[in-house]
C-alpha positions in Angstrom: 84.6 98.9 97.9 83.2 98.5 94.4 79.6 97.7 93.7 80.5 94.2 92.5 82.3 93.4 95.7 79.6 94.9 97.9 77.0 92.8 96.1 79.1 89.7 96.6 79.7 90.6 100.3 76.0 91.1 100.9 75.5 87.4 100.1 78.1 86.2 102.6 77.7 85.2 106.2 79.2 87.7 108.6 80.1 90.2 105.8 81.7 92.7 108.3 84.0 90.1 109.7 85.0 89.1 106.2 86.1 92.7 105.3 87.8 93.1 108.7 89.7 89.9 108.3 91.0 90.9 104.9 91.8 94.4 106.0 93.8 93.1 109.0 95.8 90.7 106.8 96.5 93.5 104.3 97.5 96.0 107.0 99.8 93.5 108.7 101.8 92.7 105.5 100.1 89.3 104.7 99.8 90.0 101.0 97.8 86.8 100.4 98.2 85.0 97.1 100.4 87.5 95.2 103.6 86.2 93.6 106.8 86.4 95.5 108.0 89.3 93.3 104.8 91.2 94.0 105.1 90.5 97.7 108.6 91.9 97.6 107.3 94.9 95.7 104.6 95.4 98.4 107.3 95.3 101.1 109.2 98.0 99.3 106.0 100.0 98.7 105.3 100.1 102.4 108.8 101.6 103.0 108.8 104.0 100.1 105.1 105.0 100.1 103.9 103.4 96.9 100.6 101.6 96.1 100.0 98.2 97.8 98.1 95.3 96.2 97.1 92.2 98.1 95.0 89.3 96.7 93.0 86.8 98.6 90.5 84.0 97.8 87.1 84.2 99.4 84.6 81.4 98.4 86.5 80.7 95.2 86.6 84.4 94.2 89.8 86.3 93.9 89.6 89.6 95.8 92.1 92.5 95.4 92.7 94.9 98.2 94.5 98.1 97.0 95.9 100.9 99.2 96.8 104.0 97.3 100.3 105.4 97.5 99.2 108.5 99.6 97.3 106.1 101.9 94.1 108.1 101.4 92.0 105.0 100.5 91.9 101.3 100.4 89.6 99.6 98.0 88.1 96.1 97.9 87.4 94.8 94.3 87.5 91.9 91.9 90.3 91.9 89.4 87.9 92.2 86.5 86.6 95.5 88.1 90.0 97.2 87.9 
């Protein structure tokens, strides 16, 4: 996770469960609030091995969860940190 997201998370109740909840959603194909076109692209990305981007709202903040194409890492960040 980025420093900005880590700082935000440290101010939340049950920070571990927040991350786990988002990771489970991302890993199960619940792409959150991305557009229909982006959701379709994510479905293809799972099949073809491309990068996956999910977006969720947590306390009025948009959070991105990005898994790299080679599946070596998944990062939690704010869009402005990209």
